[in-house]
DSSP file (Angstrom, degrees, kcal/mol; ACC not computed):
  #  RESIDUE AA STRUCTURE BP1 BP2  ACC     N-H-->O    O-->H-N    N-H-->O    O-->H-N    TCO  KAPPA ALPHA  PHI   PSI    X-CA   Y-CA   Z-CA
    1    1 A M     >        0   0    0      0, 0.0     4,-2.6     0, 0.0     5,-0.2   0.000 360.0 360.0 360.0 -29.2   -7.9  -11.6   -8.4
    2    2 A E  H  >  +     0   0    0      1,-0.2     4,-2.6     2,-0.2     5,-0.2   0.881 360.0  52.0 -58.5 -38.1   -5.2  -14.2   -9.1
    3    3 A K  H  > S+     0   0    0      2,-0.2     4,-2.7     1,-0.2     5,-0.2   0.920 110.0  48.2 -65.0 -43.4   -3.5  -11.7  -11.5
    4    4 A V  H  > S+     0   0    0      2,-0.2     4,-2.8     1,-0.2     5,-0.2   0.930 112.9  48.5 -61.5 -46.4   -3.5   -8.9   -8.9
    5    5 A I  H  X S+     0   0    0     -4,-2.6     4,-2.6     2,-0.2    -2,-0.2   0.933 113.3  47.1 -60.4 -47.8   -2.1  -11.3   -6.3
    6    6 A H  H  X S+     0   0    0     -4,-2.6     4,-2.3    -5,-0.2    -2,-0.2   0.933 115.1  45.2 -60.7 -47.8    0.6  -12.5   -8.6
    7    7 A E  H  X S+     0   0    0     -4,-2.7     4,-2.7     1,-0.2    -2,-0.2   0.891 113.4  49.8 -66.7 -39.1    1.6   -9.0   -9.7
    8    8 A L  H  X S+     0   0    0     -4,-2.8     4,-2.5    -5,-0.2     5,-0.2   0.926 110.3  50.6 -65.0 -43.6    1.6   -7.7   -6.2
    9    9 A R  H  X S+     0   0    0     -4,-2.6     4,-2.1    -5,-0.2    -2,-0.2   0.927 114.2  44.2 -58.9 -46.4    3.8  -10.5   -4.9
   10   10 A E  H  X S+     0   0    0     -4,-2.3     4,-2.5     1,-0.2     5,-0.3   0.910 112.7  52.1 -65.1 -42.7    6.3   -9.9   -7.7
   11   11 A L  H  X S+     0   0    0     -4,-2.7     4,-2.4     1,-0.2    -2,-0.2   0.912 111.0  46.7 -60.9 -44.8    6.2   -6.2   -7.2
   12   12 A I  H  X S+     0   0    0     -4,-2.5     4,-2.4     2,-0.2     5,-0.2   0.942 112.9  48.7 -65.3 -47.8    6.9   -6.4   -3.5
   13   13 A A  H  X S+     0   0    0     -4,-2.1     4,-1.1    -5,-0.2    -2,-0.2   0.924 115.9  42.8 -60.4 -45.5    9.7   -8.9   -3.9
   14   14 A A  H  X S+     0   0    0     -4,-2.5     4,-1.4     1,-0.2    -1,-0.2   0.893 114.9  50.3 -67.9 -39.4   11.5   -6.9   -6.6
   15   15 A S  H  X S+     0   0    0     -4,-2.4     4,-3.2    -5,-0.3     5,-0.2   0.879 101.7  59.9 -69.9 -38.7   11.0   -3.6   -4.9
   16   16 A V  H  X S+     0   0    0     -4,-2.4     4,-2.0     1,-0.2    -1,-0.2   0.912 105.4  50.0 -57.3 -42.8   12.3   -4.7   -1.5
   17   17 A L  H  X S+     0   0    0     -4,-1.1     4,-0.6    -5,-0.2    -1,-0.2   0.917 114.4  44.0 -61.8 -43.4   15.7   -5.5   -3.1
   18   18 A L  H >< S+     0   0    0     -4,-1.4     3,-0.8     1,-0.2     4,-0.4   0.886 110.9  54.0 -69.1 -39.5   15.8   -2.1   -4.8
   19   19 A L  H >< S+     0   0    0     -4,-3.2     3,-1.4     1,-0.2    -1,-0.2   0.883 102.8  57.1 -63.5 -38.4   14.7   -0.2   -1.7
   20   20 A K  H 3< S+     0   0    0     -4,-2.0    -1,-0.2     1,-0.3    -2,-0.2   0.714 101.8  58.1 -66.7 -19.6   17.4   -1.8    0.5
   21   21 A D  T << S+     0   0    0     -3,-0.8    -1,-0.3    -4,-0.6    -2,-0.2   0.535  79.8 104.3 -87.4  -7.0   20.0   -0.4   -2.0
   22   22 A I  S <  S-     0   0    0     -3,-1.4     5,-0.1    -4,-0.4   121,-0.0  -0.624  79.4-117.0 -77.4 125.7   19.0    3.3   -1.5
   23   23 A P    >>  -     0   0    0      0, 0.0     4,-2.4     0, 0.0     3,-0.6  -0.308  20.9-118.6 -60.4 145.5   21.4    5.1    0.6
   24   24 A E  H 3> S+     0   0    0      1,-0.3     4,-2.2     2,-0.2     5,-0.2   0.871 113.7  56.4 -53.1 -41.3   19.9    6.4    3.9
   25   25 A S  H 3> S+     0   0    0      1,-0.2     4,-1.0     2,-0.2    -1,-0.3   0.894 111.0  43.3 -62.5 -38.8   20.7   10.0    2.9
   26   26 A D  H <4 S+     0   0    0     -3,-0.6    12,-0.5     2,-0.2    -1,-0.2   0.868 113.1  52.3 -71.5 -37.0   18.7    9.6   -0.3
   27   27 A F  H  < S+     0   0    0     -4,-2.4    12,-2.5     1,-0.2    13,-0.3   0.848 118.1  36.0 -68.5 -34.4   15.9    7.8    1.4
   28   28 A S  H  < S+     0   0    0     -4,-2.2    -1,-0.2    -5,-0.2    -2,-0.2   0.574  88.5 116.7 -96.7 -11.7   15.4   10.5    4.1
   29   29 A S     <  -     0   0    0     -4,-1.0     9,-0.6    -5,-0.2    10,-0.1  -0.345  52.9-150.9 -64.8 134.3   16.1   13.6    2.0
   30   30 A K        -     0   0    0      7,-0.2     7,-0.1     1,-0.2     3,-0.1  -0.924   1.8-160.7-106.1 110.3   13.2   16.0    1.6
   31   31 A P  S    S+     0   0    0      0, 0.0     2,-0.3     0, 0.0    -1,-0.2   0.856  84.5  11.3 -59.5 -35.7   13.6   17.8   -1.7
   32   32 A V  S >  S-     0   0    0      3,-0.1     3,-2.2     4,-0.1     0, 0.0  -0.987  83.6-118.7-140.7 142.8   11.3   20.6   -0.4
   33   33 A S  T 3  S+     0   0    0     -2,-0.3    -1,-0.1     1,-0.3     0, 0.0   0.800 113.8  46.5 -57.4 -31.8   10.2   21.0    3.2
   34   34 A H  T 3  S+     0   0    0      2,-0.1     2,-0.3    -4,-0.0    -1,-0.3   0.381 101.3  82.6 -93.4   5.5    6.5   20.5    2.4
   35   35 A R  S <  S-     0   0    0     -3,-2.2     2,-0.2     1,-0.0    -3,-0.1  -0.770  85.5-103.9-106.4 154.5    7.0   17.4    0.1
   36   36 A W        -     0   0    0     -2,-0.3     2,-0.1    -6,-0.1    -4,-0.1  -0.469  26.9-130.8 -75.3 145.3    7.5   13.8    1.3
   37   37 A S     >  -     0   0    0     -2,-0.2     4,-2.3    -7,-0.1     5,-0.2  -0.351  36.0 -99.0 -77.2 171.7   10.9   12.1    1.4
   38   38 A K  H  > S+     0   0    0     -9,-0.6     4,-2.3   -12,-0.5   -10,-0.2   0.885 128.4  55.1 -60.4 -37.1   11.2    8.7   -0.2
   39   39 A K  H  > S+     0   0    0    -12,-2.5     4,-1.9     1,-0.2    -1,-0.2   0.906 108.7  46.6 -62.6 -41.4   10.9    7.3    3.3
   40   40 A E  H  > S+     0   0    0    -13,-0.3     4,-2.6     2,-0.2    -2,-0.2   0.829 108.1  55.9 -72.0 -31.6    7.6    9.2    3.8
   41   41 A I  H  X S+     0   0    0     -4,-2.3     4,-2.0     2,-0.2    -2,-0.2   0.929 109.1  47.3 -62.8 -43.3    6.3    8.0    0.4
   42   42 A M  H  X S+     0   0    0     -4,-2.3     4,-1.8     2,-0.2    -2,-0.2   0.876 109.6  54.2 -64.7 -35.5    6.9    4.5    1.7
   43   43 A G  H  X S+     0   0    0     -4,-1.9     4,-2.6     2,-0.2    -2,-0.2   0.912 105.8  52.3 -61.9 -41.8    5.1    5.4    4.9
   44   44 A H  H  X S+     0   0    0     -4,-2.6     4,-2.7     1,-0.2    -2,-0.2   0.899 107.8  51.9 -59.4 -40.4    2.2    6.6    2.8
   45   45 A L  H  X S+     0   0    0     -4,-2.0     4,-2.3     2,-0.2    -1,-0.2   0.844 108.1  51.7 -66.7 -32.3    2.2    3.2    1.1
   46   46 A I  H  X S+     0   0    0     -4,-1.8     4,-2.8     2,-0.2    -2,-0.2   0.940 110.9  47.6 -65.4 -46.8    2.2    1.5    4.5
   47   47 A D  H  X S+     0   0    0     -4,-2.6     4,-2.5     1,-0.2     5,-0.2   0.912 112.2  49.4 -60.3 -42.8   -0.8    3.6    5.5
   48   48 A S  H  X S+     0   0    0     -4,-2.7     4,-2.6     1,-0.2     5,-0.2   0.916 111.3  49.7 -62.0 -43.2   -2.5    2.8    2.3
   49   49 A A  H  X S+     0   0    0     -4,-2.3     4,-2.7     2,-0.2    -2,-0.2   0.920 111.1  49.0 -62.5 -44.0   -1.8   -0.9    2.8
   50   50 A Q  H  X S+     0   0    0     -4,-2.8     4,-1.9     2,-0.2    -2,-0.2   0.913 113.9  45.4 -64.2 -42.4   -3.2   -0.8    6.3
   51   51 A N  H  X S+     0   0    0     -4,-2.5     4,-2.0     2,-0.2    -1,-0.2   0.891 115.0  47.2 -68.6 -39.3   -6.4    0.9    5.3
   52   52 A N  H  X S+     0   0    0     -4,-2.6     4,-3.0    -5,-0.2    -2,-0.2   0.870 107.5  56.3 -70.8 -35.2   -6.9   -1.4    2.3
   53   53 A L  H  X S+     0   0    0     -4,-2.7     4,-1.6    -5,-0.2     5,-0.2   0.930 108.5  48.5 -58.9 -44.0   -6.2   -4.4    4.5
   54   54 A R  H  X S+     0   0    0     -4,-1.9     4,-2.9     1,-0.2     5,-0.4   0.916 111.5  49.9 -60.8 -43.6   -9.1   -3.2    6.7
   55   55 A R  H  X S+     0   0    0     -4,-2.0     4,-1.9     1,-0.2    -2,-0.2   0.935 109.3  51.1 -60.0 -46.5  -11.3   -2.7    3.7
   56   56 A F  H  < S+     0   0    0     -4,-3.0    -1,-0.2     1,-0.2    -2,-0.2   0.798 120.0  35.5 -64.8 -28.8  -10.5   -6.2    2.3
   57   57 A I  H >X S+     0   0    0     -4,-1.6     3,-1.3    -5,-0.2     4,-0.5   0.931 118.4  44.9 -88.5 -55.2  -11.4   -7.8    5.7
   58   58 A V  H >X S+     0   0    0     -4,-2.9     4,-2.1     1,-0.3     3,-1.5   0.868 107.2  59.6 -61.7 -38.7  -14.3   -5.7    7.0
   59   59 A S  H 3< S+     0   0    0     -4,-1.9    -1,-0.3    -5,-0.4    56,-0.2   0.708  96.6  63.5 -65.9 -18.6  -16.2   -5.6    3.7
   60   60 A Q  H <4 S+     0   0    0     -3,-1.3    -1,-0.3    -5,-0.2    -2,-0.2   0.721 117.1  23.8 -77.2 -20.5  -16.4   -9.4    3.7
   61   61 A Y  H << S+     0   0    0     -3,-1.5     2,-0.2    -4,-0.5    -2,-0.2   0.615  93.9  99.1-122.4 -15.0  -18.5   -9.5    6.9
   62   62 A E     <  -     0   0    0     -4,-2.1     0, 0.0     1,-0.1     0, 0.0  -0.538  60.2-147.4 -74.8 138.5  -20.4   -6.2    7.3
   63   63 A S  S    S+     0   0    0     -2,-0.2    -1,-0.1     1,-0.1    -4,-0.0   0.794  90.2  47.6 -76.1 -26.9  -24.0   -6.2    6.1
   64   64 A T  S    S-     0   0    0     -3,-0.0    -1,-0.1     0, 0.0    -3,-0.1  -0.943 108.0 -98.2-110.4 134.7  -23.7   -2.6    5.1
   65   65 A P        -     0   0    0      0, 0.0    51,-0.2     0, 0.0    -2,-0.1  -0.288  45.7-121.4 -54.0 124.0  -20.7   -1.5    3.0
   66   66 A P        -     0   0    0      0, 0.0    51,-3.5     0, 0.0     2,-0.8  -0.293  11.9-130.1 -67.1 153.5  -18.2    0.0    5.5
   67   67 A H  B     +a  117   0A   0     49,-0.2     2,-0.6    54,-0.0    51,-0.2  -0.870  36.6 168.8-106.3  98.0  -17.1    3.6    5.0
   68   68 A I        +     0   0    0     49,-2.3     2,-0.3    -2,-0.8    51,-0.1  -0.901   9.9 142.3-121.0 103.3  -13.3    3.5    5.2
   69   69 A I        -     0   0    0     -2,-0.6     2,-0.3    49,-0.1    -2,-0.0  -0.850  26.5-157.8-127.3 166.3  -11.3    6.5    4.2
   70   70 A Y        -     0   0    0     -2,-0.3     2,-0.9     4,-0.0    -2,-0.0  -0.995  24.8-119.2-148.2 155.1   -8.2    8.1    5.6
   71   71 A Q     >  -     0   0    0     -2,-0.3     4,-2.5     1,-0.2     5,-0.2  -0.807  28.2-164.0 -92.4 100.1   -6.5   11.5    5.7
   72   72 A Q  H  > S+     0   0    0     -2,-0.9     4,-2.3     1,-0.2     5,-0.2   0.862  84.1  49.9 -61.3 -41.2   -3.1   10.6    4.1
   73   73 A E  H  > S+     0   0    0      1,-0.2     4,-2.2     2,-0.2    -1,-0.2   0.927 113.3  47.3 -63.4 -43.2   -1.2   13.7    5.2
   74   74 A F  H  > S+     0   0    0      2,-0.2     4,-3.4     1,-0.2     5,-0.2   0.922 111.1  51.1 -63.4 -44.3   -2.3   13.2    8.8
   75   75 A W  H  X S+     0   0    0     -4,-2.5     4,-2.3     2,-0.2    -2,-0.2   0.924 110.8  47.3 -60.7 -45.9   -1.4    9.5    8.8
   76   76 A V  H  X>S+     0   0    0     -4,-2.3     5,-0.9     1,-0.2     4,-0.7   0.923 116.7  44.6 -63.0 -42.6    2.1   10.1    7.4
   77   77 A S  H ><5S+     0   0    0     -4,-2.2     3,-0.8    -5,-0.2    -2,-0.2   0.936 114.2  48.3 -65.4 -47.4    2.6   12.9   10.0
   78   78 A A  H 3<5S+     0   0    0     -4,-3.4    -2,-0.2     1,-0.2    -1,-0.2   0.843 109.8  52.2 -64.8 -34.6    1.2   10.9   12.9
   79   79 A N  H 3<5S-     0   0    0     -4,-2.3    -1,-0.2    -5,-0.2    -2,-0.2   0.624  95.0-145.2 -79.9 -12.5    3.2    7.8   12.1
   80   80 A Q  T X<5 +     0   0    0     -3,-0.8     3,-1.3    -4,-0.7     4,-0.5   0.876  32.9 166.4  53.7  44.8    6.5    9.8   12.1
   81   81 A Y  G > < +     0   0    0     -5,-0.9     3,-1.4     1,-0.3    -1,-0.1   0.837  67.8  67.1 -59.9 -33.3    8.0    7.7    9.3
   82   82 A Q  G 3  S+     0   0    0      1,-0.3    -1,-0.3    -6,-0.2     4,-0.1   0.788 103.1  46.8 -59.8 -27.1   10.8   10.3    8.8
   83   83 A K  G <  S+     0   0    0     -3,-1.3    -1,-0.3     2,-0.1    -2,-0.2   0.539  95.3  96.8 -92.2  -8.3   12.1    9.4   12.3
   84   84 A M  S <  S-     0   0    0     -3,-1.4     2,-0.2    -4,-0.5    -4,-0.0  -0.389  87.3 -95.6 -79.7 157.8   12.0    5.6   11.8
   85   85 A K     >  -     0   0    0      1,-0.1     4,-1.9    -2,-0.1     3,-0.4  -0.528  32.0-128.5 -66.8 138.1   14.9    3.4   10.7
   86   86 A T  H  > S+     0   0    0      1,-0.2     4,-2.5     2,-0.2     5,-0.2   0.900 108.7  55.1 -56.9 -43.0   14.7    2.9    7.0
   87   87 A S  H  > S+     0   0    0      1,-0.2     4,-2.2     2,-0.2    -1,-0.2   0.856 107.2  51.0 -61.7 -33.7   15.0   -0.9    7.4
   88   88 A D  H  > S+     0   0    0     -3,-0.4     4,-2.7     2,-0.2    -1,-0.2   0.888 108.8  50.8 -70.1 -38.9   11.9   -0.8    9.7
   89   89 A V  H  X S+     0   0    0     -4,-1.9     4,-2.2     2,-0.2    -2,-0.2   0.938 113.0  46.0 -62.2 -46.7    9.9    1.2    7.1
   90   90 A I  H  X S+     0   0    0     -4,-2.5     4,-2.4     1,-0.2    -2,-0.2   0.918 114.7  47.1 -63.2 -43.8   10.8   -1.3    4.4
   91   91 A E  H  X S+     0   0    0     -4,-2.2     4,-2.9    -5,-0.2     5,-0.2   0.895 110.7  50.9 -68.1 -40.2   10.0   -4.3    6.5
   92   92 A L  H  X S+     0   0    0     -4,-2.7     4,-2.3     2,-0.2    -1,-0.2   0.909 112.1  48.3 -62.6 -41.3    6.7   -2.9    7.8
   93   93 A W  H  X S+     0   0    0     -4,-2.2     4,-2.0    -5,-0.2    -2,-0.2   0.925 113.2  47.7 -63.2 -45.0    5.7   -2.2    4.2
   94   94 A R  H  X S+     0   0    0     -4,-2.4     4,-2.2     1,-0.2    -2,-0.2   0.937 113.8  46.3 -61.9 -47.8    6.7   -5.7    3.1
   95   95 A L  H  X S+     0   0    0     -4,-2.9     4,-1.9     2,-0.2    -1,-0.2   0.888 110.8  51.7 -66.0 -39.4    4.9   -7.4    5.9
   96   96 A T  H  X S+     0   0    0     -4,-2.3     4,-1.9    -5,-0.2    -1,-0.2   0.898 112.0  47.4 -64.5 -39.3    1.7   -5.5    5.5
   97   97 A N  H  X S+     0   0    0     -4,-2.0     4,-2.5     2,-0.2    -1,-0.2   0.852 106.8  56.7 -70.5 -33.7    1.7   -6.3    1.8
   98   98 A A  H  X S+     0   0    0     -4,-2.2     4,-1.9     1,-0.2    -1,-0.2   0.893 108.2  48.9 -61.5 -37.7    2.3  -10.0    2.6
   99   99 A Q  H  X S+     0   0    0     -4,-1.9     4,-2.6     2,-0.2    -2,-0.2   0.894 108.6  52.2 -69.4 -39.4   -0.8   -9.9    4.8
  100  100 A I  H  X S+     0   0    0     -4,-1.9     4,-2.9     1,-0.2     5,-0.3   0.931 109.1  50.6 -59.9 -44.4   -2.8   -8.3    2.0
  101  101 A I  H  X S+     0   0    0     -4,-2.5     4,-2.3     1,-0.2    -1,-0.2   0.903 110.4  50.1 -60.1 -41.7   -1.7  -11.0   -0.3
  102  102 A S  H  X S+     0   0    0     -4,-1.9     4,-1.4     2,-0.2    -1,-0.2   0.928 112.8  45.6 -62.7 -45.6   -2.8  -13.6    2.2
  103  103 A V  H  X S+     0   0    0     -4,-2.6     4,-0.6     1,-0.2     3,-0.3   0.927 114.7  47.0 -65.2 -45.2   -6.2  -12.0    2.7
  104  104 A L  H >< S+     0   0    0     -4,-2.9     3,-0.6     1,-0.2    -1,-0.2   0.875 109.9  54.8 -64.3 -36.1   -6.8  -11.6   -1.0
  105  105 A S  H 3< S+     0   0    0     -4,-2.3    -1,-0.2    -5,-0.3    -2,-0.2   0.815 112.6  41.8 -67.4 -30.2   -5.7  -15.2   -1.7
  106  106 A S  H 3< S+     0   0    0     -4,-1.4    -1,-0.2    -3,-0.3    -2,-0.2   0.452  86.3 115.4 -96.7  -0.3   -8.2  -16.6    0.8
  107  107 A M  S << S-     0   0    0     -3,-0.6     5,-0.1    -4,-0.6   -50,-0.0  -0.560  71.0-121.3 -73.2 123.0  -11.1  -14.4   -0.3
  108  108 A P    >>  -     0   0    0      0, 0.0     3,-1.5     0, 0.0     4,-0.7  -0.359  22.9-117.6 -61.0 142.6  -13.9  -16.4   -1.8
  109  109 A P  G >4 S+     0   0    0      0, 0.0     3,-1.0     0, 0.0     4,-0.3   0.837 112.4  57.2 -52.9 -38.0  -14.7  -15.3   -5.4
  110  110 A E  G >4 S+     0   0    0      1,-0.2     3,-0.9     2,-0.2     4,-0.0   0.797 101.4  57.3 -66.9 -25.9  -18.2  -14.2   -4.5
  111  111 A K  G X4 S+     0   0    0     -3,-1.5     3,-1.7     1,-0.2    13,-0.3   0.657  86.2  77.9 -79.3 -14.5  -16.9  -11.8   -1.9
  112  112 A Q  G << S+     0   0    0     -3,-1.0    13,-2.6    -4,-0.7    12,-0.4   0.735  92.7  53.9 -63.5 -20.5  -14.8  -10.0   -4.4
  113  113 A E  G <  S+     0   0    0     -3,-0.9    -1,-0.3    -4,-0.3    -2,-0.2   0.424  82.6 114.2 -94.6   0.2  -18.0   -8.3   -5.5
  114  114 A F    <   -     0   0    0     -3,-1.7    10,-1.8     1,-0.1     2,-0.3  -0.352  66.4-117.7 -66.8 154.7  -18.8   -7.1   -2.0
  115  115 A L  E     - B   0 123A   0      8,-0.2     2,-0.3   -56,-0.2     8,-0.2  -0.651  25.6-172.8-102.8 152.7  -18.8   -3.3   -1.6
  116  116 A C  E     - B   0 122A   0      6,-2.2     6,-2.3    -2,-0.3     2,-0.6  -0.993  24.2-128.9-136.0 138.7  -16.7   -0.9    0.4
  117  117 A Q  E     +aB  67 121A   0    -51,-3.5   -49,-2.3    -2,-0.3     2,-0.0  -0.780  43.2 146.0 -87.0 121.0  -17.4    2.9    0.7
  118  118 A T  S    S-     0   0    0      2,-1.4    -1,-0.1    -2,-0.6   -49,-0.1   0.341  92.6 -35.5-109.7-104.7  -14.3    5.0    0.0
  119  119 A N  S    S+     0   0    0      1,-0.3    -2,-0.1   -51,-0.1   -50,-0.1   0.695 142.1   1.6 -85.2 -21.7  -15.5    8.2   -1.7
  120  120 A E  S    S-     0   0    0     -4,-0.2    -2,-1.4     0, 0.0    -1,-0.3  -0.959 101.9 -72.9-153.7 161.4  -18.0    6.1   -3.5
  121  121 A P  E     +B  117   0A   0      0, 0.0     2,-0.3     0, 0.0    -4,-0.2  -0.379  54.1 173.5 -64.7 133.3  -19.0    2.4   -3.3
  122  122 A K  E     -B  116   0A   0     -6,-2.3    -6,-2.2    -2,-0.1     2,-0.1  -0.979  31.9-111.7-136.4 148.4  -16.4    0.1   -5.0
  123  123 A T  E  >  -B  115   0A   0     -2,-0.3     4,-2.5    -8,-0.2    -8,-0.2  -0.400  28.8-116.4 -74.5 158.8  -16.1   -3.7   -5.2
  124  124 A L  H  > S+     0   0    0    -10,-1.8     4,-2.2   -12,-0.4   -11,-0.2   0.859 117.8  54.6 -63.8 -34.3  -13.3   -5.4   -3.4
  125  125 A H  H  > S+     0   0    0    -13,-2.6     4,-2.3   -11,-0.2    -1,-0.2   0.942 108.5  47.7 -63.2 -45.8  -12.0   -6.6   -6.7
  126  126 A W  H  > S+     0   0    0    -14,-0.3     4,-2.6     1,-0.2    -2,-0.2   0.920 111.5  51.1 -60.2 -43.5  -11.9   -3.0   -8.0
  127  127 A L  H  X S+     0   0    0     -4,-2.5     4,-2.5     1,-0.2    -1,-0.2   0.868 108.6  51.7 -63.1 -36.9  -10.2   -1.9   -4.8
  128  128 A A  H  X S+     0   0    0     -4,-2.2     4,-2.0     2,-0.2    -1,-0.2   0.925 111.6  46.2 -65.6 -44.4   -7.5   -4.6   -5.2
  129  129 A V  H  X S+     0   0    0     -4,-2.3     4,-2.0     1,-0.2    -2,-0.2   0.921 115.1  47.4 -62.9 -43.7   -6.8   -3.6   -8.8
  130  130 A D  H  X S+     0   0    0     -4,-2.6     4,-2.9     2,-0.2     5,-0.2   0.870 108.0  55.7 -66.6 -37.1   -6.6    0.1   -7.7
  131  131 A Y  H  X S+     0   0    0     -4,-2.5     4,-2.5     2,-0.2    -1,-0.2   0.923 108.1  48.3 -60.8 -44.2   -4.4   -0.7   -4.8
  132  132 A L  H  X S+     0   0    0     -4,-2.0     4,-2.4     2,-0.2    -2,-0.2   0.920 112.8  48.1 -61.9 -44.0   -1.9   -2.4   -7.1
  133  133 A R  H  X S+     0   0    0     -4,-2.0     4,-2.5     2,-0.2    -2,-0.2   0.931 112.7  48.4 -61.8 -46.8   -2.0    0.6   -9.4
  134  134 A H  H  X S+     0   0    0     -4,-2.9     4,-2.3     1,-0.2     5,-0.2   0.897 111.2  50.4 -61.0 -43.0   -1.6    3.1   -6.5
  135  135 A T  H  X S+     0   0    0     -4,-2.5     4,-2.5    -5,-0.2     5,-0.2   0.929 110.8  48.5 -63.7 -45.6    1.4    1.1   -5.2
  136  136 A R  H  X S+     0   0    0     -4,-2.4     4,-2.0     1,-0.2    -2,-0.2   0.926 109.9  53.8 -58.5 -45.0    3.1    1.0   -8.6
  137  137 A H  H  < S+     0   0    0     -4,-2.5     4,-0.4     1,-0.2    -2,-0.2   0.942 113.8  39.3 -56.7 -51.5    2.6    4.7   -9.0
  138  138 A H  H >< S+     0   0    0     -4,-2.3     3,-1.2     1,-0.2     4,-0.4   0.852 111.4  57.1 -73.4 -33.2    4.2    5.7   -5.7
  139  139 A L  H >X S+     0   0    0     -4,-2.5     4,-3.1     1,-0.3     3,-1.6   0.867  98.8  61.8 -62.7 -33.6    7.0    3.1   -5.9
  140  140 A S  T 3< S+     0   0    0     -4,-2.0    -1,-0.3     1,-0.3    -2,-0.2   0.699  98.5  57.4 -66.3 -16.3    8.0    4.7   -9.2
  141  141 A Q  T <4 S+     0   0    0     -3,-1.2    -1,-0.3    -4,-0.4    -2,-0.2   0.617 116.6  34.2 -82.6 -14.8    8.6    7.9   -7.2
  142  142 A V  T <4 S+     0   0    0     -3,-1.6     2,-0.4    -4,-0.4    -2,-0.2   0.808 125.8  25.1-108.5 -45.2   11.1    6.0   -5.0
  143  143 A V  S  < S-     0   0    0     -4,-3.1     2,-0.8     2,-0.1    -1,-0.3  -0.933  70.6-137.3-124.1 147.9   12.8    3.4   -7.3
  144  144 A S        +     0   0    0     -2,-0.4     2,-0.3    -3,-0.1    -4,-0.1  -0.792  55.5 103.6-116.2  93.2   13.3    3.6  -11.0
  145  145 A I  S    S-     0   0    0     -2,-0.8     2,-3.0     0, 0.0     3,-0.4  -0.847  89.8 -64.5-142.6-177.9   12.6    0.4  -12.9
  146  146 A G  S    S+     0   0    0     -2,-0.3    -2,-0.1     1,-0.2    -6,-0.0  -0.332  79.0 135.0 -72.0  65.9    9.7   -0.7  -15.0
  147  147 A L        +     0   0    0     -2,-3.0     2,-0.4    -4,-0.2    -1,-0.2   0.745  48.6  81.2 -85.9 -24.6    7.2   -0.7  -12.1
  148  148 A N              0   0    0     -3,-0.4   -15,-0.1     1,-0.1   -11,-0.0  -0.668 360.0 360.0 -86.8 134.5    4.4    1.1  -14.0
  149  149 A R              0   0    0     -2,-0.4    -1,-0.1   -16,-0.1   -16,-0.0   0.338 360.0 360.0-122.2 360.0    2.2   -1.0  -16.3
């Protein structure tokens, strides 16, 4: 888990600097009406972070693996990221990830093997690794540096 925490911390710090340099017009532009803007992609990453934060916490104390899934299109629409200030979207994403790092850092090693139901049961360690992969994937759609590993 230490590797995931370290890589997530570095990824967030480097990305925030790059995200702040994107002009508002580029951040909010929708290439096609039914596709997400960069701002909405970041909103999706906020939603993913919030849902994964819940998974990382709830799965540590529930006796039965919790079933935590979310409808990504609905979440992005309901949260109205396109109407938010870009700086608020970036800051909310940064702060939510800082909280994930805090939770993962304090998670006892034996709890990393606890399960959470998404589409199928996965360990919290597996979910943390997948969360990092998912975050890199979507960030590469917004900023272009070597974020994918």
